[in-house]
BALOBA-1460 file (C-alpha; in Angstrom, 3 decimals):
// residues 103
<rec num="1" residu="m" x="75.527" y="-109.761" z="-132.320"/>
<rec num="2" residu="t" x="78.385" y="-111.406" z="-132.311"/>
<rec num="3" residu="g" x="77.143" y="-114.254" z="-129.620"/>
<rec num="4" residu="l" x="75.272" y="-115.917" z="-126.696"/>
<rec num="5" residu="v" x="73.995" y="-112.791" z="-124.406"/>
<rec num="6" residu="r" x="70.961" y="-114.464" z="-123.379"/>
<rec num="7" residu="t" x="72.220" y="-117.507" z="-120.054"/>
<rec num="8" residu="s" x="70.445" y="-120.308" z="-120.289"/>
<rec num="9" residu="a" x="70.849" y="-121.285" z="-116.681"/>
<rec num="10" residu="d" x="67.223" y="-121.076" z="-115.863"/>
<rec num="11" residu="l" x="66.886" y="-123.155" z="-119.445"/>
<rec num="12" residu="e" x="66.208" y="-127.197" z="-118.945"/>
<rec num="13" residu="p" x="68.634" y="-129.204" z="-120.089"/>
<rec num="14" residu="r" x="67.382" y="-129.721" z="-124.072"/>
<rec num="15" residu="r" x="66.682" y="-126.338" z="-124.883"/>
<rec num="16" residu="r" x="70.260" y="-125.639" z="-123.198"/>
<rec num="17" residu="r" x="71.787" y="-128.472" z="-125.766"/>
<rec num="18" residu="v" x="69.623" y="-126.687" z="-128.906"/>
<rec num="19" residu="l" x="70.403" y="-123.115" z="-128.233"/>
<rec num="20" residu="y" x="73.850" y="-124.362" z="-127.599"/>
<rec num="21" residu="r" x="73.751" y="-125.933" z="-130.719"/>
<rec num="22" residu="c" x="71.931" y="-123.102" z="-132.685"/>
<rec num="23" residu="w" x="75.098" y="-120.596" z="-131.976"/>
<rec num="24" residu="h" x="77.787" y="-124.049" z="-132.778"/>
<rec num="25" residu="r" x="77.234" y="-124.835" z="-136.245"/>
<rec num="26" residu="g" x="80.263" y="-124.681" z="-138.021"/>
<rec num="27" residu="i" x="79.443" y="-122.144" z="-140.314"/>
<rec num="28" residu="r" x="79.377" y="-118.253" z="-139.298"/>
<rec num="29" residu="e" x="76.524" y="-116.767" z="-140.955"/>
<rec num="30" residu="m" x="73.980" y="-120.176" z="-139.358"/>
<rec num="31" residu="d" x="76.111" y="-119.643" z="-136.123"/>
<rec num="32" residu="l" x="74.459" y="-115.631" z="-136.150"/>
<rec num="33" residu="v" x="70.754" y="-116.814" z="-137.686"/>
<rec num="34" residu="l" x="69.940" y="-119.777" z="-135.757"/>
<rec num="35" residu="g" x="72.171" y="-118.905" z="-132.742"/>
<rec num="36" residu="q" x="69.679" y="-115.435" z="-132.693"/>
<rec num="37" residu="f" x="66.701" y="-116.759" z="-132.985"/>
<rec num="38" residu="a" x="67.016" y="-119.537" z="-130.466"/>
<rec num="39" residu="e" x="68.758" y="-116.150" z="-128.156"/>
<rec num="40" residu="d" x="65.158" y="-115.049" z="-128.745"/>
<rec num="41" residu="n" x="62.569" y="-117.838" z="-128.867"/>
<rec num="42" residu="i" x="64.196" y="-121.254" z="-126.854"/>
<rec num="43" residu="g" x="61.933" y="-119.772" z="-123.441"/>
<rec num="44" residu="d" x="59.023" y="-119.972" z="-125.945"/>
<rec num="45" residu="l" x="59.272" y="-122.962" z="-128.361"/>
<rec num="46" residu="s" x="56.623" y="-125.819" z="-127.331"/>
<rec num="47" residu="d" x="58.263" y="-129.065" z="-127.470"/>
<rec num="48" residu="a" x="56.713" y="-129.869" z="-131.135"/>
<rec num="49" residu="e" x="58.152" y="-126.838" z="-132.249"/>
<rec num="50" residu="l" x="61.830" y="-127.568" z="-130.142"/>
<rec num="51" residu="d" x="60.992" y="-130.621" z="-132.487"/>
<rec num="52" residu="e" x="61.107" y="-129.107" z="-135.747"/>
<rec num="53" residu="l" x="64.087" y="-126.601" z="-135.321"/>
<rec num="54" residu="e" x="65.782" y="-129.678" z="-134.945"/>
<rec num="55" residu="v" x="64.973" y="-131.310" z="-137.469"/>
<rec num="56" residu="i" x="66.402" y="-127.851" z="-139.349"/>
<rec num="57" residu="m" x="69.613" y="-128.560" z="-136.760"/>
<rec num="58" residu="a" x="69.497" y="-131.444" z="-138.779"/>
<rec num="59" residu="e" x="70.226" y="-130.317" z="-142.770"/>
<rec num="60" residu="e" x="73.647" y="-129.159" z="-143.888"/>
<rec num="61" residu="d" x="74.394" y="-125.969" z="-142.636"/>
<rec num="62" residu="n" x="74.728" y="-124.841" z="-146.290"/>
<rec num="63" residu="d" x="71.704" y="-125.681" z="-148.107"/>
<rec num="64" residu="l" x="69.994" y="-123.891" z="-145.023"/>
<rec num="65" residu="v" x="71.612" y="-120.793" z="-145.713"/>
<rec num="66" residu="k" x="71.342" y="-120.932" z="-149.674"/>
<rec num="67" residu="m" x="67.423" y="-121.108" z="-148.100"/>
<rec num="68" residu="v" x="68.040" y="-118.764" z="-145.786"/>
<rec num="69" residu="t" x="69.606" y="-115.501" z="-148.496"/>
<rec num="70" residu="g" x="66.874" y="-117.095" z="-151.313"/>
<rec num="71" residu="a" x="69.804" y="-119.086" z="-153.059"/>
<rec num="72" residu="l" x="67.828" y="-121.607" z="-152.577"/>
<rec num="73" residu="p" x="64.089" y="-121.877" z="-152.717"/>
<rec num="74" residu="i" x="62.873" y="-123.185" z="-149.338"/>
<rec num="75" residu="p" x="61.310" y="-127.088" z="-149.302"/>
<rec num="76" residu="e" x="58.037" y="-127.390" z="-148.748"/>
<rec num="77" residu="k" x="59.001" y="-130.097" z="-145.673"/>
<rec num="78" residu="f" x="60.464" y="-126.398" z="-144.024"/>
<rec num="79" residu="q" x="57.427" y="-124.149" z="-145.137"/>
<rec num="80" residu="t" x="56.033" y="-123.794" z="-141.831"/>
<rec num="81" residu="p" x="56.178" y="-120.258" z="-139.920"/>
<rec num="82" residu="l" x="59.005" y="-121.836" z="-137.814"/>
<rec num="83" residu="f" x="61.242" y="-121.832" z="-140.800"/>
<rec num="84" residu="m" x="60.239" y="-118.769" z="-141.808"/>
<rec num="85" residu="k" x="60.653" y="-116.907" z="-138.809"/>
<rec num="86" residu="i" x="64.049" y="-118.074" z="-138.663"/>
<rec num="87" residu="a" x="64.655" y="-117.278" z="-141.798"/>
<rec num="88" residu="s" x="63.500" y="-114.087" z="-141.226"/>
<rec num="89" residu="y" x="67.200" y="-113.149" z="-138.606"/>
<rec num="90" residu="r" x="69.054" y="-111.774" z="-141.259"/>
<rec num="91" residu="p" x="71.851" y="-109.959" z="-139.650"/>
<rec num="92" residu="d" x="73.950" y="-108.909" z="-142.868"/>
<rec num="93" residu="f" x="72.595" y="-110.640" z="-145.348"/>
<rec num="94" residu="d" x="70.949" y="-109.519" z="-148.535"/>
<rec num="95" residu="p" x="69.039" y="-111.590" z="-150.538"/>
<rec num="96" residu="v" x="70.080" y="-113.828" z="-153.425"/>
<rec num="97" residu="t" x="68.247" y="-112.963" z="-156.035"/>
<rec num="98" residu="s" x="68.959" y="-113.531" z="-159.871"/>
<rec num="99" residu="e" x="70.416" y="-109.885" z="-160.016"/>
<rec num="100" residu="t" x="73.066" y="-110.267" z="-157.321"/>
<rec num="101" residu="t" x="74.325" y="-113.146" z="-158.620"/>
<rec num="102" residu="k" x="75.313" y="-111.695" z="-161.996"/>
<rec num="103" residu="a" x="79.230" y="-110.774" z="-162.206"/>
C-alpha cells in the first residue's frame, strides 16, 4: 500500500485532518507507518486515543521512525498500547539491531 485508500467522507473533521496528516508526514517511512495505521483505525479511535495520536504525531519524524524500527528505545511516555499498535505497522522495515548496524 502506498497511499490513501480509505475514504474520509464519513469522518468528522478532526478525524479527516488526522488521517490526512498521518499520510503527509514529511518522510515516506512515517507516511507508511502512520498512514496505514490511521487508515485502518481512525474510525474506531476514542477521543483519548486521538489525543494521544496527535501527541505522537507532534514528535520529530526522524525520531519516530527510529523508535518504530528499533534504532532508538521507545521513551516511557510512548510505552502505551496505542504506540505499540502503531509501531507494529512496519511495511518493509527490518528491525534495527546492533547486528544489522555493523558494517
